[in-house]
KEDRENKOL-677681 format. One line per 5 residues: number of its first residue (from 1); their letters; for each residue x, y, z of C-alpha. Coordinates in pm, whole numbers, padded with zeros to 5 digits, m for minus. Example, Ala and Ser with C-alpha at 12.3 -4.5 7.8 and 13.67 -1.06 7.14 Angstrom:
<rs>
1 = as = 01230:m00450:00780 | 01367:m00106:00714
</rs>
This chain:
<rs>
1 = xxxxx = 00104:00021:01959 | 00130:00291:01690 | m00159:00499:01570 | m00205:00581:01201 | m00348:00929:01135
6 = xxxxx = m00464:01129:00835 | m00348:01487:00884 | m00621:01753:00861 | m00463:01918:00557 | m00463:01586:00367
11 = xxxxx = m00823:01520:00470 | m00922:01866:00347 | m00743:01819:00014 | m00881:01469:m00044 | m01213:01456:00140
16 = xxxxx = m01330:01126:m00011 | m01023:00929:00098 | m01069:00585:00250 | m00776:00375:00371 | m00795:00018:00496
21 = xxxxx = m00536:m00093:00751 | m00514:m00472:00750 | m00308:m00592:01046 | m00169:m00929:01145 | 00013:m01044:01456
26 = xxxxx = 00189:m01372:01516 | 00256:m01394:01143 | 00430:m01708:01012 | 00609:m01595:00699 | 00833:m01896:00649
31 = xxxxx = 00565:m02159:00597 | 00395:m02229:00261 | 00106:m01998:00171 | m00077:m02200:m00097 | m00378:m01966:m00120
36 = xxxxx = m00152:m01672:m00196 | 00040:m01873:m00456 | m00289:m01971:m00617 | m00411:m01609:m00624 | m00098:m01498:m00809
41 = xxxxx = m00114:m01787:m01053 | m00483:m01722:m01122 | m00420:m01358:m01214 | m00131:m01453:m01440 | m00335:m01725:m01612
46 = xxxxx = m00633:m01494:m01667 | m00397:m01239:m01821 | m00241:m01505:m02046 | m00588:m01622:m02152 | m00687:m01267:m02247
51 = xxxxx = m00987:m01253:m02013 | m00849:m00992:m01771 | m00615:m00693:m01781 | m00474:m00493:m01490 | m00606:m00138:m01455
56 = xxxxx = m00399:00119:m01644 | m00385:00497:m01636 | m00707:00525:m01839 | m00897:00354:m01556 | m01071:00597:m01316
61 = xxxxx = m00908:00425:m01016 | m00558:00494:m01152 | m00641:00831:m01308 | m00748:00961:m00968 | m00403:00889:m00829
66 = xxxxx = m00234:01052:m01127 | m00437:01366:m01056 | m00346:01351:m00688 | 00024:01313:m00767 | 00014:01614:m00996
71 = xxxxx = m00158:01816:m00724 | 00143:01779:m00495 | 00405:01823:m00766 | 00489:01465:m00867 | 00487:01357:m01231
76 = xxxxx = 00287:01029:m01221 | 00429:00903:m01548 | 00782:00927:m01414 | 00708:00833:m01053 | 00404:00608:m01069
81 = xxxxx = 00154:00507:m00801 | 00242:00159:m00679 | m00060:m00015:m00832 | 00004:00153:m01167 | 00367:00039:m01172
86 = xxxxx = 00273:m00312:m01060 | 00001:m00346:m01321 | 00233:m00225:m01598 | 00495:m00477:m01489 | 00240:m00758:m01492
91 = xxxxx = 00106:m00661:m01835 | 00458:m00646:m01979 | 00612:m00956:m01822 | 00306:m01172:m01770 | 00402:m01243:m01409
96 = xxxxx = 00414:m01074:m01071 | 00729:m01077:m00858 | 00758:m01326:m00574 | 00902:m01146:m00270 | 00766:m01320:00039
101 = xxxxx = 00418:m01450:00124 | 00282:m01138:00297 | 00409:m00902:00026 | 00291:m01139:m00247 | m00054:m01137:m00084
106 = xxxxx = m00097:m00762:m00093 | 00050:m00740:m00444 | m00208:m00990:m00567 | m00497:m00805:m00399 | m00368:m00465:m00511
111 = xxxxx = m00340:m00546:m00880 | m00659:m00755:m00879 | m00868:m00466:m00746 | m00674:m00175:m00896 | m00597:m00020:m00557
116 = xxxxx = m00261:00099:m00424 | m00116:m00103:m00138 | 00178:m00080:00099 | 00323:m00257:00399 | 00496:m00184:00727
121 = xxxxx = 00669:m00407:00980 | 00514:m00253:01290 | 00806:m00366:01509 | 01029:m00125:01316 | 00790:00171:01330
126 = xxxxx = 00881:00439:01586 | 00597:00632:01743 | 00283:00706:01548 | 00242:00726:01171 | 00104:01040:01008
131 = xxxxx = m00017:01070:00650 | 00076:01431:00588 | 00247:01681:00363 | 00627:01679:00382 | 00797:01993:00508
136 = xxxxx = 01124:01927:00323 | 01333:01832:00627 | 01249:01459:00638 | 01470:01172:00523 | 01373:00858:00333
141 = xxxxx = 01569:00543:00256 | 01402:00353:m00030 | 01319:m00015:m00012 | 01614:m00218:m00136 | 01854:00078:m00118
146 = xxxxx = 01978:00086:00243 | 02263:00326:00163 | 02046:00584:m00015 | 01893:00884:00160 | 01635:01103:m00015
151 = xxxxx = 01457:01419:00097 | 01092:01452:m00004 | 00996:01787:m00151 | 00780:02020:00059 | 00414:01950:m00004
156 = xxxxx = 00462:01590:m00116 | 00228:01355:00071 | 00413:01100:00282 | 00364:00841:00552 | 00603:00935:00833
161 = xxxxx = 00680:00818:01186 | 00899:00993:01443 | 01220:00868:01277 | 01157:00936:00910 | 00952:00877:00600
166 = xxxxx = 00789:00536:00550 | 00635:00598:00206 | 00706:00869:m00054 | 00460:01023:m00298 | 00173:00884:m00086
171 = xxxxx = 00207:00530:m00221 | 00488:00518:m00476 | 00751:00336:m00272 | 00797:00207:00083 | 01098:00254:00311
176 = xxxxx = 01372:00000:00369 | 01357:00026:00748 | 00996:m00088:00782 | 00993:m00340:00496 | 00802:m00664:00552
181 = xxxxx = 01018:m00978:00539 | 00966:m01351:00599 | 01056:m01288:00963 | 00808:m01004:01024 | 00552:m01108:01285
186 = xxxxx = 00347:m00788:01333 | 00254:m00606:01014 | 00017:m00339:00888 | m00084:m00342:00522 | m00269:m00053:00360
191 = xxxxx = m00512:m00033:00071 | m00625:00310:m00049 | m00884:00492:m00256 | m00945:00862:m00312 | m01309:00799:m00409
196 = xxxxx = m01486:00621:m00125 | m01829:00708:m00264 | m01745:00524:m00585 | m01495:00259:m00474 | m01554:00215:m00101
201 = xxxxx = m01723:m00123:m00143 | m01439:m00236:m00369 | m01185:m00132:m00107 | m01370:m00318:00167 | m01391:m00632:m00047
206 = xxxxx = m01018:m00609:m00116 | m00941:m00564:00255 | m01153:m00867:00340 | m00973:m01071:00073 | m00633:m00965:00204
211 = xxxxx = m00731:m01035:00564 | m00838:m01384:00458 | m00500:m01458:00303 | m00319:m01337:00616 | m00551:m01507:00868
216 = xxxxx = m00444:m01852:00752 | m00091:m01778:00874 | m00135:m01547:01174 | m00251:m01562:01533 | m00477:m01260:01489
221 = xxxxx = m00587:m01025:01212 | m00799:m00711:01199 | m00914:m00441:00958 | m00935:m00073:01050 | m01050:00213:00828
226 = xxxxx = m00922:00569:00809 | m01117:00854:00656 | m01154:01229:00710 | m01447:01148:00940 | m01245:00889:01132
231 = xxxxx = m00883:00997:01083 | m00707:00776:01340 | m00672:00405:01417 | m00437:00220:01652 | m00280:m00102:01528
</rs>
């Protein structure tokens, strides 16, 4: 079972980081997930009714990630944090994409709470996963582009296992190799904040919500938390 770790240099640079790892085993991704469908439809209806808007870059939750991106050399208006891009897409189109039930679940929770999220099929992870600065030698194949290979710039924060990069720019985009599909049975989903003092309760509520959506269609679920004080968890 892989461990997820926050590298000391990342913990030092972002000392108020809190990451929730929501895991599920025995996942059944090919059956109907009505609660997830309802969560998506509710967000879209509230947007259409003008009673809710997704967080944008003026929101402190998103602004914090823009500042973090700039700190490691990424332009956040060209390469946006995942929740920022997802919220902009929802605001423009009035609807969220439907990918598969597990991905739809974390998209709904992410945009609802204004927190970045990502996903990994644990059966395709090799070794442990480190959240660390890139050294410039790693390779990354973006989700949906299996023939593309990118090299993160030195200093960029990445999720990486022993084979390669799983997420670039901390939470901009996940890798194709570890993508979650309808046939994934053991997954780890992440929700993240850089301001645990301010948004820790929000993150924990979001993790509980996400776990609830997964638990209806899995043999077992769990939530683990990573922070500079507790930088490792095994999933």
